C-alpha positions in Angstrom: 33.0 40.7 -62.1 34.0 39.1 -65.3 31.4 38.0 -68.1 32.2 34.3 -67.2 31.1 34.9 -63.5 27.9 36.5 -64.5 27.1 33.7 -66.8 27.5 31.4 -63.9 25.2 33.3 -61.5 21.9 34.0 -63.4 19.2 35.7 -61.4 17.4 33.1 -59.3 14.0 32.1 -59.6 13.5 30.3 -56.5 15.3 28.8 -53.5 15.8 25.5 -55.2 17.1 27.0 -58.5 20.0 29.1 -57.2 23.6 28.1 -56.9 24.1 28.2 -53.1 27.7 29.3 -52.6 27.4 29.2 -48.8 30.0 26.8 -47.2 28.6 23.8 -45.8 31.4 23.2 -43.1 29.3 24.4 -40.2 26.2 22.4 -41.1 25.4 19.5 -39.1 25.0 16.1 -40.9 25.3 12.5 -40.0 28.9 11.5 -40.7 29.8 8.0 -41.9 33.5 8.1 -41.4 35.9 5.2 -41.5 35.6 2.4 -39.0 37.6 2.8 -35.8 41.2 1.4 -36.4 40.5 1.2 -40.4 43.4 2.3 -42.5 42.5 5.0 -45.1 41.4 3.5 -48.4 41.0 -0.1 -46.8 38.5 -2.3 -48.2 35.2 -2.6 -46.5 34.5 -5.6 -44.2 32.7 -8.7 -45.6 29.4 -8.0 -44.2 28.1 -11.2 -45.2 30.2 -13.0 -42.7 28.9 -10.5 -39.8 25.3 -11.2 -40.8 25.9 -15.0 -40.8 26.9 -14.9 -37.1 23.5 -13.6 -36.4 21.5 -16.0 -38.4 20.1 -19.4 -37.0 21.8 -22.3 -38.4 20.2 -23.9 -41.5 18.6 -27.2 -41.1 20.7 -30.0 -42.6 19.7 -31.0 -46.1 18.1 -34.5 -46.4 20.3 -37.2 -48.0 18.2 -37.6 -51.0 16.6 -34.4 -52.1 14.0 -34.3 -54.8 15.6 -33.3 -58.1 14.7 -29.9 -59.5 12.1 -29.8 -62.1 13.4 -29.1 -65.6 12.8 -25.9 -67.1 10.3 -27.5 -69.6 8.1 -28.5 -66.8 7.6 -24.8 -66.0 6.5 -23.7 -69.4 3.2 -21.9 -69.3 1.3 -23.7 -72.1 -2.0 -22.1 -71.3 -3.3 -18.7 -69.9 -2.5 -18.3 -66.3 -3.2 -15.6 -63.7 -0.6 -14.9 -60.9 -0.6 -12.5 -58.0 2.3 -10.1 -57.4 4.3 -10.9 -54.3 5.8 -8.6 -51.6 9.2 -9.2 -53.0 7.9 -8.3 -56.6 6.3 -4.8 -55.4 7.4 -2.0 -57.5 9.1 -4.2 -60.0 8.9 -3.5 -63.8 6.7 -5.6 -65.8 9.4 -6.8 -68.1 11.7 -7.6 -65.1 8.7 -9.5 -63.4 8.4 -11.7 -66.5 12.1 -12.3 -66.7 12.3 -13.2 -63.0 9.3 -15.6 -63.1 10.5 -17.3 -66.3 14.2 -17.4 -66.6 15.4 -17.8 -70.2 12.5 -15.8 -71.7 13.8 -13.7 -74.6 13.7 -9.9 -74.3 11.8 -9.8 -77.8 9.2 -12.3 -76.5 8.6 -10.2 -73.4 8.0 -7.1 -75.6 5.8 -8.8 -78.0 3.4 -10.1 -75.4 3.1 -6.8 -73.7 2.9 -4.8 -77.0 0.1 -7.2 -78.1 -1.8 -6.7 -74.9 -1.6 -10.3 -74.3 -0.3 -9.7 -70.9 -2.9 -7.9 -68.6 -2.5 -6.3 -65.0 -5.9 -6.3 -63.2 -7.5 -6.7 -66.5 -5.7 -3.7 -68.2 -3.0 -3.2 -70.8 0.3 -2.2 -69.5 3.8 -1.0 -70.9 6.9 -3.2 -70.3 8.4 -0.4 -68.0 5.2 0.0 -66.0 5.8 -1.0 -62.2 3.6 -3.5 -60.4 2.2 -3.4 -57.0 1.9 -6.1 -54.4 -1.5 -8.1 -54.6 -2.1 -7.1 -58.3 -3.3 -9.9 -60.7 -1.2 -10.6 -63.7 -2.7 -12.4 -66.7 0.2 -14.3 -68.4 -0.5 -15.8 -71.9 1.3 -19.1 -73.2 5.0 -18.3 -73.4 7.9 -19.8 -75.4 11.0 -20.0 -73.4 14.7 -20.3 -74.2 16.1 -23.0 -72.0 18.9 -21.5 -69.8 22.4 -23.1 -69.9 23.1 -25.6 -67.4 25.5 -24.3 -64.3 29.1 -25.2 -65.1 28.8 -24.8 -69.0 31.1 -22.0 -69.4 33.3 -21.5 -72.5 36.8 -20.5 -72.3 35.7 -16.9 -73.2 33.1 -17.0 -70.5 35.7 -18.2 -67.9 37.9 -15.2 -68.8 35.0 -12.8 -68.4 34.2 -14.3 -65.0 37.8 -14.1 -64.0 37.7 -10.3 -64.9 34.7 -9.7 -63.0 36.3 -11.4 -59.9 39.3 -9.2 -60.4 37.1 -6.1 -60.4 35.2 -7.1 -57.2 35.7 -5.1 -54.0 32.7 -6.4 -52.2 30.4 -9.5 -52.6 27.8 -11.6 -50.7 24.8 -13.6 -51.4 22.8 -10.5 -52.4 25.1 -7.7 -53.4 28.3 -7.2 -55.6 30.3 -4.1 -55.9 32.6 -3.8 -58.7 35.6 -1.3 -59.3 34.8 -0.6 -62.9 37.7 0.5 -65.0 37.8 3.6 -67.2 36.8 2.8 -70.6 34.4 -0.1 -70.0 30.8 0.9 -70.4 28.1 -0.2 -68.0 25.5 -0.9 -70.7 25.6 -1.5 -74.4 25.0 1.2 -77.2 26.1 1.9 -80.8 29.3 0.1 -81.5 29.4 -1.5 -78.0 30.6 -5.3 -78.0 31.6 -5.6 -74.5 30.1 -3.8 -71.3 29.3 -4.8 -67.6 25.7 -5.9 -68.4 26.9 -8.3 -71.0 29.7 -9.6 -68.8 27.1 -10.4 -66.1 25.6 -13.0 -68.2 28.3 -15.4 -67.0 27.1 -15.2 -63.5 23.6 -16.5 -64.2 22.5 -18.9 -61.5 20.9 -22.4 -61.7 17.5 -20.7 -62.2 18.9 -18.6 -64.9 18.6 -15.5 -63.0 21.4 -12.9 -63.8 22.7 -10.2 -61.5 21.1 -6.7 -62.2 22.6 -3.1 -62.6 21.3 -0.9 -59.7 22.7 2.3 -61.2 25.0 3.6 -63.7 28.2 5.5 -64.1 29.8 7.0 -67.3 32.0 4.9 -69.5 35.1 7.0 -68.9 34.3 7.0 -65.1 36.1 4.5 -62.9 35.1 3.3 -59.4 32.2 1.8 -57.4 29.3 0.2 -59.3 26.6 -1.6 -57.4 25.1 -4.8 -58.6 22.2 -6.8 -57.1 22.6 -10.7 -57.4 18.9 -11.3 -56.3 15.5 -9.9 -57.1 15.2 -9.2 -53.5 18.3 -7.1 -53.4 17.3 -5.3 -56.7 14.1 -4.1 -55.3 15.5 -2.9 -52.0 18.6 -1.3 -53.7 16.7 0.5 -56.5 14.4 1.9 -53.8 17.4 3.4 -51.8 18.5 5.2 -55.0 15.1 6.4 -55.8 14.7 7.7 -52.3 18.2 9.2 -52.5 19.3 7.3 -49.3 22.4 6.1 -51.1 25.5 8.2 -50.5 28.1 8.5 -53.2 31.3 10.3 -53.2 33.4 11.1 -56.3 36.9 12.3 -56.7 38.0 14.7 -59.4 40.9 16.8 -60.9 40.1 20.2 -62.0 42.0 23.4 -63.2 42.2 26.5 -60.9 40.8 26.8 -57.4 37.0 26.7 -56.9 35.8 29.6 -54.7 34.4 29.1 -52.1 36.3 26.0 -51.1 33.1 24.3 -50.1 29.8 24.8 -51.7 26.5 23.7 -53.5 25.6 23.7 -57.0 21.9 23.7 -57.8 20.7 24.0 -61.4 18.3 22.5 -64.0 19.9 20.3 -66.6 18.5 19.3 -69.9 19.6 17.0 -72.6 21.1 18.5 -75.9 21.5 16.2 -78.8 23.4 16.7 -82.2 24.3 14.4 -84.9 27.7 13.7 -83.3 27.2 14.1 -79.7 24.8 14.3 -76.7 25.7 16.7 -73.7 23.6 18.2 -70.9 23.2 21.9 -70.8 22.2 24.3 -68.0 18.5 24.9 -68.4 15.9 26.9 -66.7 13.0 25.8 -64.7 10.2 24.8 -66.9 12.2 24.2 -69.9 11.4 21.1 -71.9 13.0 18.0 -70.5 14.9 20.1 -67.8 15.4 18.2 -64.4 16.6 19.7 -61.3 20.2 18.6 -60.1 22.1 19.2 -56.8 25.8 18.6 -56.2 28.0 19.5 -53.1 31.7 20.0 -53.6 34.8 20.4 -51.5 38.3 21.2 -52.2 40.7 18.7 -50.7 44.1 19.7 -51.8 45.5 21.8 -54.4 48.7 21.7 -56.5 50.1 25.2 -56.8 46.7 26.7 -57.5 46.9 25.4 -61.0 45.2 22.1 -60.3 42.8 21.1 -57.5 41.6 17.8 -56.2 37.9 18.1 -55.4 35.4 15.9 -53.7 31.9 15.6 -55.0 28.7 14.4 -53.5 25.7 14.2 -56.0 22.3 14.5 -54.3 20.4 13.8 -57.5 21.7 11.4 -60.1 21.4 13.2 -63.6 23.2 12.2 -66.7 26.7 13.8 -66.6 25.6 15.6 -63.6 29.0 16.2 -62.0 30.8 17.0 -65.2 28.2 19.5 -66.5 28.1 21.3 -62.9 32.0 21.6 -62.6 32.0 23.1 -66.1 29.1 25.3 -65.1 31.3 26.9 -62.2 34.2 27.4 -64.4 36.4 24.3 -63.3 35.6 21.5 -65.8 37.1 18.0 -65.1 40.7 17.5 -66.4 40.5 15.1 -69.4 36.8 15.5 -70.1 36.2 15.3 -74.0 32.8 16.7 -73.6 32.9 19.5 -71.2 36.5 20.8 -70.7 36.4 24.0 -72.8 39.1 26.3 -71.4 40.8 28.0 -74.4 44.6 27.9 -74.4 44.7 25.7 -71.3 47.7 23.1 -71.5 47.9 19.8 -69.6 50.8 19.7 -67.2 53.5 17.3 -68.4 53.2 13.7 -67.5 49.5 13.9 -67.0 47.3 11.7 -69.2 44.5 13.4 -71.1 41.8 11.1 -69.7 38.8 11.9 -67.6 39.9 12.4 -64.0 36.8 11.2 -62.3 36.5 8.4 -59.7 33.3 7.0 -58.2 35.4 6.8 -54.8 32.8 5.5 -52.3 29.4 4.3 -52.0 27.5 3.9 -48.7 24.0 2.1 -48.6 21.9 0.1 -46.4 22.1 -3.6 -47.0 18.8 -5.3 -48.0 19.1 -7.8 -45.1 20.4 -5.2 -42.5 23.7 -3.5 -41.8 25.4 -1.2 -44.2 27.6 -1.7 -47.4 30.4 0.7 -47.4 32.7 0.2 -50.2 35.7 2.3 -51.5 37.5 2.2 -54.9 41.2 2.9 -55.4 42.6 5.5 -57.8 42.7 4.3 -61.3 46.1 4.0 -62.8 46.0 7.3 -64.8 44.7 9.2 -61.8 47.2 7.7 -59.4 50.1 8.9 -61.8 48.7 12.3 -61.7 48.4 12.2 -57.9 52.0 11.0 -57.8 53.2 13.6 -60.1 51.4 16.5 -58.3 52.3 15.3 -54.8 48.7 14.8 -53.6 48.1 12.7 -50.7 45.3 10.2 -51.3 45.0 9.6 -47.5 43.9 13.1 -46.5 40.8 13.8 -44.8 37.8 14.2 -47.2 35.7 17.2 -46.3 32.7 16.3 -48.3 31.8 13.9 -45.3 30.4 17.2 -43.8 28.0 17.9 -46.6 24.3 17.8 -46.0 22.2 14.8 -47.2 20.0 16.9 -49.6 
């Protein structure tokens, strides 16, 4: 056994820590395959229409409705105490304030929380603390920024809205699924001037509410990104991710042929920061900042044993989990600038040196019933590689047989 293989298989400390190389093909699991008669890669149905058929018809609106109160009328000019509702259960303090008072600036929220002017059941809290239904929240006088009226979109905002619509692969009143292109960040950071979270500003509703990110994918990773359009949806969808009931499938291109062809990778990951970069390293149980991470993988198709198309199913959602795990077993993802470290390996002619990782599919319970099942197509650089290597994107994906945990 080579030195490399020994490094990849340290002596296990517990059942949870070891890399389980047993194939999962024979294991039983609930299978969420394509709908009967659906073509491979087809877009998911518009579930909103299906749910609409089951809903009772809405009462007709009166001819002369009472005009909505202006934002100024909602300004809390004195101390007030409010109760946390069922829809607000498990909501972060800062999100609670943002939802209750559209237009409230981020800096003002942080200031009233930091100074202890906002209290929950009489106690000081942090902006990231979560609320429980029935708790009493003391809210001090606030100064709001009046949200822009609907329809006041600049030319730049209209272009941003059009770009979001172009990315959309599923949408209803509560949920939006985008096909995020590679190279576009989900959130802002150092030097970031354009990212999904900033683009969503153009989708604020009449109450000033903006769609919320439910999860994140790396900047260079393309594919399915789930967005909540309402507070109600945000609460349910984030809960689904915390309980790990959301099912995500990724496609990647890696060098060599992983053995066995189907397996489980179970390690601890810890962040390692330097002046120039931040990566996730394989850690040991008990190491500072170490978190347990589990990934299932399956070989879908090979190209002359030089390159392999693998399907990946993360059980946990750690930073760079799939990228670090594939490097750990000796098959880093092609084009990965952080984790591809095979010496003297040359990229086959015609393939672009870009990260070959796609958030292919997401399956999650809809907050109002039913299931969201969205699939993203290969991005242009991966489609080019699939064409050059003769890989068939319509092949059966064996990761469907992987266990749920």
